[in-house]
C-alpha positions as CSV (number, residue, x, y, z in Angstrom):
1,M,-10.8,-7.7,-30.6
2,I,-9.8,-6.1,-27.3
3,S,-9.7,-2.5,-28.6
4,T,-12.5,-0.1,-27.9
5,Q,-14.0,2.9,-29.7
6,G,-14.1,6.4,-28.2
7,D,-11.6,8.4,-26.3
8,A,-8.2,6.8,-25.4
9,P,-8.7,5.0,-22.1
10,T,-6.9,6.2,-19.1
11,T,-5.3,3.8,-16.6
12,T,-5.0,5.2,-13.1
13,A,-5.2,3.5,-9.8
14,A,-9.0,4.1,-9.9
15,D,-9.3,1.7,-12.9
16,T,-10.0,-1.6,-11.3
17,P,-10.9,-3.9,-14.3
18,F,-7.8,-5.5,-15.7
19,T,-9.1,-5.3,-19.2
20,E,-9.1,-1.5,-18.9
21,L,-5.3,-1.7,-18.8
22,L,-5.3,-3.3,-22.3
23,A,-8.1,-1.3,-24.0
24,L,-7.2,0.7,-27.1
25,E,-9.1,3.1,-29.2
26,Q,-9.0,2.4,-33.0
27,V,-8.1,5.6,-34.7
28,E,-8.1,4.2,-38.2
29,S,-7.0,1.0,-40.0
30,N,-3.8,-0.3,-38.5
31,L,-3.6,2.7,-36.0
32,Y,-4.6,2.5,-32.3
33,R,-4.2,4.7,-29.3
34,G,-4.0,4.1,-25.6
35,R,-2.6,5.2,-22.3
36,C,-0.3,3.6,-19.8
37,H,0.1,3.8,-16.0
38,A,3.4,4.2,-14.2
39,G,5.9,1.4,-13.6
40,A,8.2,4.0,-12.0
41,P,7.4,7.6,-11.3
42,L,6.3,9.3,-14.6
43,R,7.6,6.3,-16.6
44,A,5.1,4.1,-18.4
45,F,5.1,0.5,-17.3
46,G,6.9,-1.5,-20.0
47,G,4.8,-4.6,-19.6
48,Q,1.7,-2.6,-20.3
49,V,3.2,-1.0,-23.4
50,A,4.2,-4.5,-24.7
51,A,0.8,-5.9,-23.9
52,Q,-1.0,-3.0,-25.6
53,S,1.3,-3.5,-28.7
54,L,0.2,-7.1,-28.8
55,V,-3.5,-6.0,-28.6
56,A,-2.9,-3.8,-31.6
57,A,-1.2,-6.5,-33.5
58,G,-3.9,-9.1,-32.8
59,S,-6.6,-6.7,-33.7
60,T,-5.5,-6.8,-37.3
61,L,-5.7,-10.6,-37.8
62,P,-8.1,-11.7,-40.6
63,V,-9.3,-14.8,-38.7
64,D,-9.8,-15.9,-35.0
65,D,-7.9,-19.2,-35.1
66,L,-4.4,-17.7,-35.3
67,L,-2.8,-17.6,-31.8
68,V,0.2,-15.6,-30.8
69,H,3.2,-17.9,-30.3
70,S,6.0,-15.3,-29.8
71,L,6.8,-11.7,-29.4
72,H,10.1,-9.7,-29.3
73,G,10.2,-6.1,-28.2
74,Y,12.7,-3.4,-27.8
75,F,12.4,-0.4,-25.4
76,I,13.7,2.6,-27.3
77,R,12.7,5.6,-25.2
78,T,11.0,6.1,-21.8
79,G,7.2,6.4,-22.2
80,R,5.3,9.0,-20.4
81,T,2.1,8.4,-18.4
82,D,0.5,11.8,-19.0
83,Q,0.2,11.5,-22.8
84,P,-1.4,8.9,-25.1
85,I,0.6,6.3,-27.0
86,V,-0.1,5.6,-30.7
87,Y,0.4,2.1,-32.0
88,E,1.1,1.7,-35.7
89,V,0.7,-1.9,-37.0
90,D,2.4,-3.3,-40.1
91,R,0.5,-6.3,-41.5
92,T,3.6,-8.0,-42.7
93,R,2.0,-11.1,-44.1
94,D,-1.1,-13.3,-43.8
95,G,0.0,-16.9,-44.5
96,R,-1.9,-20.1,-44.2
97,S,-0.1,-21.1,-41.0
98,F,1.6,-17.9,-39.7
99,A,0.8,-14.2,-39.6
100,P,3.7,-11.9,-38.5
101,R,3.0,-8.4,-37.4
102,R,5.3,-5.4,-36.6
103,V,4.2,-2.6,-34.2
104,V,5.8,0.7,-33.3
105,A,4.6,2.6,-30.3
106,V,4.9,6.3,-30.8
107,Q,4.7,9.2,-28.4
108,N,5.2,12.9,-29.3
109,G,6.3,11.8,-32.8
110,E,9.1,9.5,-31.5
111,A,9.2,5.7,-31.3
112,I,9.3,4.5,-27.7
113,F,8.9,0.7,-28.3
114,S,8.9,-1.7,-31.2
115,L,7.4,-5.1,-31.3
116,S,7.6,-8.1,-33.6
117,A,4.9,-10.7,-33.0
118,S,4.0,-13.9,-34.8
119,F,0.6,-15.7,-34.8
120,H,0.3,-19.4,-35.6
121,R,-2.6,-21.8,-36.4
122,V,-2.5,-24.6,-33.9
123,E,-1.2,-27.9,-35.2
124,E,-0.9,-31.5,-33.9
125,S,2.6,-32.6,-33.0
126,P,4.6,-34.6,-30.4
127,D,4.9,-32.9,-27.0
128,H,7.5,-32.6,-24.3
129,Q,8.4,-30.0,-21.7
130,A,10.7,-29.2,-18.8
131,R,9.6,-30.4,-15.3
132,M,8.0,-27.8,-13.1
133,P,10.3,-27.0,-10.1
134,A,9.3,-27.6,-6.6
135,A,7.4,-24.7,-5.0
136,P,4.9,-24.2,-2.1
137,A,1.3,-23.9,-3.1
138,P,0.0,-20.3,-3.3
139,D,-2.6,-20.5,-0.6
140,G,-1.3,-18.8,2.6
141,L,1.8,-17.3,1.1
142,P,2.6,-13.6,1.6
143,E,1.6,-11.1,-1.0
144,L,4.4,-9.4,-2.8
145,W,3.0,-6.0,-1.9
146,E,3.5,-6.7,1.8
147,F,7.2,-6.2,1.3
148,G,6.9,-2.6,0.2
149,P,7.2,-0.5,-3.0
150,G,10.8,-1.7,-3.6
151,H,9.4,-5.1,-4.4
152,G,6.7,-4.1,-6.9
153,G,4.2,-2.5,-4.6
154,W,2.8,0.1,-7.0
155,P,-0.9,0.7,-6.2
156,I,-2.2,-0.3,-9.7
157,F,-0.3,-3.7,-9.5
158,E,-1.8,-4.4,-6.1
159,M,-5.2,-3.5,-7.4
160,V,-5.3,-5.7,-10.5
161,L,-3.0,-8.6,-9.6
162,E,-2.6,-11.3,-7.0
163,S,1.1,-12.0,-6.5
164,R,2.2,-14.5,-3.8
165,C,5.8,-15.1,-2.9
166,A,7.0,-18.6,-3.2
167,S,10.5,-17.3,-2.2
168,D,11.6,-14.3,-0.2
169,P,11.6,-11.3,-2.7
170,R,14.4,-9.7,-0.7
171,R,16.8,-12.6,-1.1
172,G,15.4,-15.1,-3.6
173,L,16.3,-18.8,-3.6
174,P,19.7,-20.4,-3.1
175,D,22.0,-20.2,-6.2
176,I,22.3,-23.7,-7.7
177,G,24.7,-22.7,-10.4
178,Q,22.2,-20.7,-12.6
179,G,22.6,-17.4,-10.9
180,P,20.1,-15.6,-8.6
181,R,16.6,-17.1,-8.6
182,Q,13.1,-16.4,-7.3
183,Q,9.5,-17.7,-7.6
184,L,6.2,-16.0,-7.7
185,W,2.6,-17.2,-8.0
186,V,0.6,-14.7,-10.1
187,R,-2.9,-14.2,-11.5
188,T,-5.2,-11.4,-12.3
189,K,-7.8,-10.5,-9.7
190,D,-10.5,-10.2,-12.3
191,A,-11.9,-13.2,-14.1
192,L,-11.0,-12.6,-17.8
193,P,-13.0,-13.6,-20.9
194,C,-12.0,-16.8,-22.5
195,V,-10.2,-15.1,-25.4
196,P,-6.7,-16.4,-26.1
197,L,-5.3,-13.1,-27.2
198,L,-6.6,-11.4,-24.0
199,Q,-5.0,-14.1,-21.9
200,A,-1.7,-13.8,-23.8
201,C,-1.7,-10.0,-23.4
202,A,-2.4,-10.4,-19.6
203,L,0.6,-12.7,-19.3
204,T,2.8,-10.3,-21.3
205,Y,1.8,-7.6,-18.8
206,I,2.6,-9.9,-15.8
207,S,5.9,-11.1,-17.3
208,D,7.6,-7.7,-16.8
209,I,7.0,-7.7,-13.0
210,R,10.0,-8.7,-10.9
211,L,11.9,-10.4,-13.8
212,L,14.7,-7.9,-14.1
213,E,14.9,-7.5,-10.3
214,T,16.0,-11.1,-10.1
215,A,19.5,-10.1,-11.4
216,G,19.8,-7.5,-8.6
217,L,19.0,-9.9,-5.7
218,P,22.7,-10.5,-4.7
219,Y,23.3,-6.7,-4.5
220,V,20.3,-5.4,-2.6
221,D,22.5,-4.2,0.3
222,R,24.9,-2.2,-1.8
223,P,24.7,1.6,-1.1
224,G,23.4,4.1,-3.7
225,E,20.3,4.6,-5.7
226,R,19.5,1.8,-8.1
227,Q,18.5,2.5,-11.7
228,L,16.7,-0.2,-13.6
229,A,15.6,0.0,-17.3
230,S,14.3,-2.8,-19.6
231,L,16.2,-3.0,-22.9
232,D,14.3,-5.8,-24.6
233,H,11.7,-8.4,-23.8
234,A,10.7,-11.6,-25.5
235,V,7.9,-14.1,-24.7
236,W,7.1,-17.5,-26.2
237,F,3.6,-19.0,-25.7
238,H,3.7,-22.8,-25.7
239,R,0.3,-24.1,-24.6
240,P,-3.2,-22.8,-23.7
241,F,-3.6,-21.2,-20.2
242,R,-5.6,-18.7,-18.2
243,A,-4.0,-15.7,-16.7
244,D,-6.8,-15.4,-14.1
245,E,-5.7,-18.8,-12.6
246,W,-2.6,-19.3,-10.6
247,L,0.7,-19.5,-12.6
248,L,4.1,-20.1,-11.1
249,F,6.5,-17.6,-12.4
250,T,10.0,-19.0,-12.0
251,M,12.9,-16.5,-12.6
252,E,16.7,-16.7,-12.8
253,S,19.5,-14.5,-14.0
254,P,22.4,-16.4,-15.6
255,T,24.6,-13.4,-16.2
256,Y,25.2,-9.7,-15.3
257,A,28.0,-7.7,-16.8
258,S,28.8,-4.2,-18.1
259,S,25.6,-3.0,-16.2
260,R,23.5,-5.3,-18.4
261,A,21.6,-8.2,-16.8
262,L,19.9,-11.1,-18.5
263,A,16.9,-12.6,-16.8
264,R,14.8,-15.5,-18.0
265,G,11.6,-17.1,-16.7
266,Q,9.0,-19.8,-17.1
267,F,5.3,-19.9,-16.4
268,F,3.7,-23.1,-15.1
269,T,0.1,-24.0,-14.3
270,Q,-0.6,-25.5,-10.9
271,D,-0.7,-28.9,-12.4
272,G,2.8,-28.5,-13.9
273,L,2.1,-27.5,-17.5
274,L,4.7,-25.2,-19.0
275,V,2.7,-22.5,-20.8
276,A,5.2,-19.7,-21.6
277,S,8.8,-18.7,-21.4
278,V,10.2,-15.2,-21.2
279,V,13.7,-13.6,-21.5
280,Q,14.6,-10.0,-20.8
281,E,17.8,-7.9,-20.9
282,G,17.9,-4.8,-18.8
283,L,20.2,-2.1,-17.5
284,I,21.0,-2.1,-13.8
285,R,23.2,0.7,-12.4
286,R,23.9,2.0,-9.0
287,R,24.3,5.7,-8.4
288,P,26.9,6.4,-5.6
289,P,25.4,7.9,-2.5
290,V,25.9,11.7,-2.2
């Protein structure tokens, strides 16, 4: 259980513990309340809304040995940072191997985000994975925040995360036929409790940073104000990991058309273990200069 009792937590730049970004107040059975910080001015950060939705879903599990294996979310309306968000959980089914949950995040009586998540009891099976791509080690690499607010430098991110650039965040990596690419080493600054749900929620939060921007890398020099908005977000969790240890976040965008971009990513441990995959579709527009 990651939720807390009492007033709905606030998440401002003064809140240094990462766990405070995930904490929820349980209002009653299947109903939770929290607050989110900005990902853009006055707009709640989508990764935090998704992570808190997963907290709410996981808090209704009947046993502790069910681990989240996937989540699929849709961003319906822009969330506000000056008002609480209520998370309503539907306990869809509690099976012997799987337990699916549905969550709707509500603000001012309107749904702003919906999440479907599924939890699975670990099983023995054969094992294979993609090879980790080449990347420089994180030690000595520049912090993402050194490149300015346009590259993710919001104060709260800088305060709670370490994010080191394995590629230039302004240009990315050379296109090898899969569209624009970039790489980022990420971890939480705080050591996190060894709770699988908490680790998964932390990775969900992290997975919304820089992913959609990958699609815009070839167009950074175009004039006009850029508008970005996440439309949906999906994460698959493959193997155990810790979000407070370095993870290589590899990102690529195979297509961008009709102002909608698709971006996908993978998370690898330093020893090459593929632990999670993520896909996001988002809206990217340019407003012509006045």
